[in-house]
C-alpha positions as CSV (number, residue, x, y, z in Angstrom):
1,M,30.1,-14.4,39.2
2,T,27.5,-12.8,38.3
3,R,28.7,-11.9,34.9
4,I,29.7,-15.7,34.5
5,V,26.4,-17.0,34.8
6,L,25.0,-14.4,32.7
7,A,27.4,-15.4,30.0
8,F,26.4,-19.0,30.6
9,L,22.7,-18.3,30.4
10,V,23.2,-16.3,26.9
11,A,25.5,-19.1,25.5
12,L,22.5,-21.7,26.9
13,L,19.7,-19.7,25.0
14,G,21.9,-18.8,22.0
15,G,22.2,-22.4,21.2
16,L,18.5,-23.3,21.8
17,P,16.7,-23.9,18.5
18,T,14.6,-21.3,17.1
19,F,11.2,-21.6,15.3
20,A,10.9,-19.1,12.2
21,A,7.1,-18.2,11.3
22,A,5.4,-21.0,8.8
23,E,6.3,-19.3,5.1
24,P,3.0,-19.0,3.3
25,V,2.0,-21.3,0.4
26,K,2.7,-19.8,-3.0
27,V,0.2,-20.6,-5.4
28,T,0.6,-19.9,-9.4
29,V,-2.3,-18.0,-10.7
30,G,-3.4,-17.7,-14.9
31,T,-6.1,-16.4,-17.1
32,Y,-6.9,-16.8,-20.4
33,V,-9.8,-14.9,-21.6
34,N,-12.2,-16.4,-24.5
35,Q,-14.9,-13.9,-24.9
36,I,-15.7,-10.1,-24.0
37,T,-19.1,-9.4,-24.5
38,G,-21.8,-7.0,-23.7
39,V,-19.9,-3.9,-23.0
40,N,-22.4,-1.8,-21.5
41,L,-20.8,1.8,-21.0
42,R,-24.4,3.1,-19.2
43,E,-24.4,0.1,-16.5
44,N,-20.5,0.0,-15.6
45,Q,-20.4,-3.4,-16.9
46,V,-19.2,-6.0,-19.3
47,S,-19.5,-10.0,-19.7
48,V,-16.3,-11.9,-19.6
49,D,-15.9,-15.7,-20.4
50,F,-12.3,-16.9,-19.3
51,Y,-10.2,-19.8,-17.7
52,V,-8.2,-19.5,-14.6
53,W,-6.1,-22.2,-13.2
54,F,-3.9,-22.7,-9.8
55,R,-1.0,-24.7,-9.4
56,W,0.6,-25.2,-6.0
57,D,2.2,-27.8,-3.7
58,D,0.5,-28.1,-0.5
59,D,-2.2,-30.9,-0.4
60,S,-3.9,-29.4,2.3
61,I,-5.6,-26.4,0.4
62,N,-7.9,-26.6,-2.9
63,P,-7.4,-22.7,-4.0
64,L,-10.4,-23.7,-6.9
65,D,-12.9,-24.0,-4.1
66,T,-12.0,-20.7,-2.2
67,F,-11.0,-18.1,-5.4
68,E,-13.4,-15.4,-5.7
69,L,-14.0,-13.0,-8.4
70,M,-13.8,-9.3,-6.5
71,N,-14.8,-7.0,-9.1
72,G,-18.2,-8.9,-10.3
73,K,-20.5,-11.5,-10.5
74,V,-19.5,-15.1,-11.5
75,E,-22.6,-16.6,-13.7
76,S,-21.1,-20.0,-14.1
77,K,-18.8,-22.3,-13.1
78,T,-17.2,-25.4,-14.6
79,P,-14.1,-26.9,-13.0
80,T,-12.6,-29.6,-14.0
81,P,-10.8,-32.6,-11.6
82,V,-7.8,-31.4,-9.8
83,R,-4.6,-33.5,-11.1
84,K,-1.1,-34.1,-10.5
85,L,2.0,-32.3,-12.8
86,K,4.8,-33.8,-11.5
87,D,4.8,-32.9,-7.8
88,T,2.4,-30.1,-8.1
89,N,-1.5,-29.8,-7.9
90,Y,-3.5,-28.2,-10.9
91,G,-6.9,-27.3,-11.3
92,Q,-8.9,-25.2,-13.9
93,V,-12.1,-23.9,-14.1
94,R,-13.9,-21.8,-16.8
95,V,-16.0,-19.1,-15.6
96,Q,-18.4,-16.8,-17.0
97,A,-18.9,-13.7,-15.2
98,T,-20.3,-10.1,-15.2
99,L,-17.6,-7.5,-14.0
100,N,-18.6,-4.2,-12.6
101,Q,-16.2,-1.9,-14.7
102,P,-16.1,1.6,-13.9
103,W,-15.6,3.3,-17.7
104,D,-13.6,6.3,-17.8
105,V,-15.5,8.2,-20.7
106,T,-14.0,11.2,-20.5
107,H,-12.6,11.0,-24.0
108,F,-15.4,9.3,-25.4
109,P,-16.0,8.6,-28.3
110,L,-12.2,8.4,-28.5
111,D,-11.8,6.9,-25.3
112,R,-9.4,3.9,-24.0
113,Q,-10.9,1.7,-21.6
114,T,-9.1,-1.1,-19.2
115,I,-11.1,-4.2,-18.0
116,R,-9.8,-5.9,-14.8
117,L,-10.0,-9.4,-13.9
118,Q,-9.4,-9.2,-9.8
119,I,-9.0,-12.5,-8.2
120,E,-8.6,-13.2,-4.4
121,D,-8.5,-16.3,-2.1
122,S,-11.7,-15.9,0.0
123,D,-10.4,-18.0,3.2
124,Q,-6.7,-17.2,3.7
125,T,-4.7,-13.9,4.1
126,S,-1.4,-13.0,2.3
127,D,0.5,-14.7,5.4
128,K,-1.3,-17.8,4.6
129,I,-1.5,-17.9,0.7
130,V,0.4,-15.7,-2.0
131,Y,-0.4,-15.6,-5.6
132,V,2.3,-15.9,-7.9
133,P,0.8,-14.4,-11.5
134,D,1.4,-16.8,-14.3
135,T,2.7,-14.2,-16.7
136,E,4.0,-16.3,-19.5
137,N,0.8,-18.0,-20.4
138,S,-2.2,-15.3,-19.2
139,T,-3.4,-13.9,-22.3
140,V,-6.1,-13.3,-24.3
141,D,-7.6,-15.3,-27.7
142,P,-6.5,-13.8,-30.7
143,D,-10.5,-14.3,-31.9
144,V,-11.9,-11.9,-29.7
145,S,-13.7,-9.0,-30.7
146,V,-15.1,-6.0,-29.0
147,S,-17.5,-3.8,-31.2
148,G,-15.9,-0.6,-31.9
149,Y,-13.0,-1.0,-29.8
150,A,-9.4,-2.9,-30.8
151,L,-7.9,-4.7,-28.2
152,G,-4.4,-3.6,-27.1
153,G,-2.4,-4.9,-24.7
154,T,-2.7,-7.4,-21.5
155,K,-0.8,-8.2,-18.4
156,A,-0.9,-10.2,-15.4
157,S,0.1,-9.1,-11.9
158,V,-0.1,-9.9,-8.0
159,S,-0.6,-7.1,-5.3
160,E,-1.5,-7.1,-1.6
161,H,-5.1,-5.7,-0.8
162,L,-5.9,-4.0,2.5
163,Y,-9.3,-4.5,4.3
164,R,-9.5,-2.4,7.1
165,T,-12.7,-4.0,9.0
166,N,-13.2,-6.9,11.0
167,Y,-16.8,-7.5,9.0
168,G,-18.4,-7.9,12.1
169,D,-16.0,-10.0,14.3
170,I,-16.5,-9.0,17.9
171,T,-13.7,-11.0,18.6
172,L,-11.4,-8.9,16.7
173,P,-10.5,-5.2,17.1
174,K,-12.9,-2.5,15.5
175,N,-10.1,-1.3,13.4
176,H,-8.8,-4.6,12.5
177,E,-6.7,-4.9,9.2
178,S,-6.3,-7.8,6.8
179,V,-4.5,-8.2,4.0
180,Y,-5.1,-10.5,1.0
181,S,-3.5,-11.5,-2.0
182,R,-5.1,-10.2,-5.7
183,Y,-3.9,-11.3,-8.8
184,T,-5.4,-9.1,-11.6
185,Q,-5.1,-8.9,-15.6
186,T,-5.8,-5.9,-17.3
187,I,-7.2,-6.1,-20.9
188,T,-6.6,-2.5,-22.8
189,L,-9.3,-1.5,-25.6
190,E,-8.5,1.3,-27.6
191,R,-10.5,3.0,-31.0
192,P,-8.9,1.9,-33.6
193,D,-9.4,5.1,-35.8
194,S,-11.6,8.0,-36.0
195,V,-14.3,6.4,-37.8
196,Y,-16.6,5.7,-34.6
197,Y,-15.9,9.6,-33.8
198,L,-17.3,10.7,-36.8
199,K,-20.2,8.6,-37.0
200,T,-21.2,9.3,-33.3
201,F,-20.6,13.4,-34.2
202,S,-22.3,13.3,-38.0
203,T,-25.3,14.4,-37.0
204,I,-24.0,17.3,-34.8
205,F,-21.4,18.1,-37.7
206,I,-23.8,18.4,-40.6
207,S,-27.0,20.1,-38.3
208,S,-24.2,22.9,-37.5
209,L,-22.9,23.5,-41.0
210,V,-27.0,23.7,-42.3
211,A,-27.2,26.3,-39.8
212,F,-24.5,27.8,-41.2
213,L,-26.1,27.9,-44.6
214,A,-28.5,30.7,-43.3
215,F,-25.9,33.1,-44.0
216,M,-27.0,32.5,-47.6
217,V,-30.4,33.8,-47.3
218,K,-31.4,37.2,-47.3
219,P,-32.0,38.5,-43.7
220,V,-35.6,39.5,-44.5
221,D,-36.5,35.9,-45.8
222,L,-37.2,35.1,-42.1
223,D,-38.7,31.5,-42.1
224,P,-35.4,29.9,-44.0
225,R,-33.3,32.6,-42.5
226,F,-34.1,31.8,-38.8
227,G,-35.5,28.6,-39.6
228,L,-32.1,26.9,-40.8
229,G,-30.7,27.6,-37.3
230,I,-33.4,26.9,-35.0
231,G,-34.4,23.2,-36.9
232,A,-30.2,22.5,-36.8
233,L,-30.5,23.8,-32.8
234,F,-33.1,20.9,-32.2
235,A,-31.4,18.2,-34.3
236,V,-27.8,18.9,-31.9
237,V,-30.1,18.9,-28.9
238,A,-31.6,15.2,-29.9
239,S,-28.5,14.1,-30.4
240,Y,-26.9,15.1,-27.5
241,F,-29.9,13.3,-25.4
242,V,-29.2,9.6,-27.5
243,I,-25.4,9.7,-26.9
244,S,-25.9,10.8,-23.3
245,G,-28.4,7.7,-22.8
246,D,-25.3,5.3,-24.0
247,L,-22.9,7.1,-21.4
248,P,-23.0,6.6,-17.4
249,R,-23.9,9.5,-15.2
250,S,-21.0,11.6,-14.5
251,S,-20.5,15.0,-12.6
252,G,-17.8,16.1,-15.2
253,F,-17.4,16.9,-18.9
254,T,-16.9,14.4,-21.8
255,L,-15.6,15.1,-25.0
256,S,-19.0,14.4,-26.2
257,D,-20.5,17.1,-23.7
258,R,-18.1,19.6,-24.6
259,V,-18.4,19.0,-28.9
260,N,-22.1,19.3,-28.5
261,L,-21.9,22.4,-26.3
262,A,-19.7,23.8,-28.3
263,S,-22.1,23.1,-31.7
264,M,-25.2,24.5,-29.8
265,A,-23.4,27.8,-29.0
266,M,-21.8,28.1,-32.5
267,I,-25.6,27.7,-33.9
268,F,-26.8,30.3,-31.1
269,L,-24.2,32.7,-32.2
270,S,-25.7,32.3,-36.0
271,L,-29.3,33.2,-34.4
272,M,-27.6,36.2,-33.4
273,Q,-25.5,36.9,-35.9
274,S,-29.1,36.4,-38.5
275,A,-30.6,39.2,-36.0
276,L,-27.7,41.5,-36.3
277,S,-27.8,41.2,-40.1
278,L,-31.7,42.1,-40.3
279,M,-31.1,45.3,-38.4
280,I,-28.5,46.3,-40.8
281,Y,-30.1,45.1,-43.8
282,E,-33.0,47.6,-42.9
283,R,-30.5,50.6,-43.2
284,N,-27.7,49.5,-45.3
285,A,-28.4,46.0,-47.6
286,A,-24.6,46.4,-48.8
287,K,-23.0,46.4,-45.6
288,S,-25.6,43.5,-44.2
289,L,-24.8,41.4,-47.3
290,T,-20.9,41.6,-46.5
291,L,-21.2,40.7,-43.1
292,D,-23.1,37.2,-44.1
293,R,-20.4,36.8,-46.9
294,V,-17.5,37.3,-44.0
295,S,-19.8,35.0,-41.7
296,L,-20.2,32.4,-44.1
297,V,-16.4,32.0,-43.9
298,V,-15.8,32.8,-40.4
299,F,-18.1,30.6,-38.7
300,P,-17.4,27.2,-40.2
301,L,-13.7,27.7,-39.9
302,V,-14.1,28.8,-36.3
303,Y,-16.2,26.0,-35.4
304,A,-13.8,23.5,-36.7
305,I,-10.9,24.9,-35.3
306,V,-12.9,24.5,-31.7
307,C,-13.8,21.0,-32.3
308,Y,-10.4,20.2,-33.2
309,W,-9.0,22.0,-30.1
310,L,-11.4,20.0,-27.9
311,T,-10.4,16.9,-29.6
312,V,-7.0,16.9,-29.0
313,R,-6.6,18.5,-25.6
């Protein structure tokens, strides 16, 4: 009898309607970049002028009012009125913003950078609103030009971003987690050729070569022999500070740092060679002359090999 009753209850409950959780509203997001200006490596910032648009079906929301730029500050917004595209809502806004951009200057001045536009809904988590990237129409204006760089590829995507905080809301658990749908457009900037590399290091390279010209001067002519190296060393140090002034503070060594240090080391070695040549000259002038002739070939050759290796490694 008990089994019959249980079977009846199971059949009864199985026949009752079940209510599934409401599906999140899908909002299509796209961006079009008009301008990229003010690339500031020192301050980790860049200014971007772009359009962002939304398409959605649910009339109870308006993503134009609730979207926010996650990695920067919006300087101005110029929205257009929401209109209907058949049964779909459509809204667009022009944004001028300053992005906080962590530049990778490890290989400066042969660096490759990626600018990111990151947008989230400030009001609803991903269980309420889910972004869908408009990959077909999200791109960069062909007239966009960034000084010193060439535009590479661009890509629009959506991911989930987790926040492990209750934002001070004591009604929520201390380790409360919330997930938001995040739209990201990435724009790649690349150095088009080695011209910028040569312009950046031209003073350093020329100063180092000038220091090696000291091997053509007799060791006993102290002023020109040692003066060339000392002057070149000061020129390289000054160039190092000029280049560092354009870059963010970093705990690691950039390509620029390595080339500068290698140049200073080679100039210092050339000064040591001059001192050694002077000591030899006092005892045997012919051997001193031979050492200088060998050094005149070896030093520039080693310096070129070291700079090339530091550049391609």
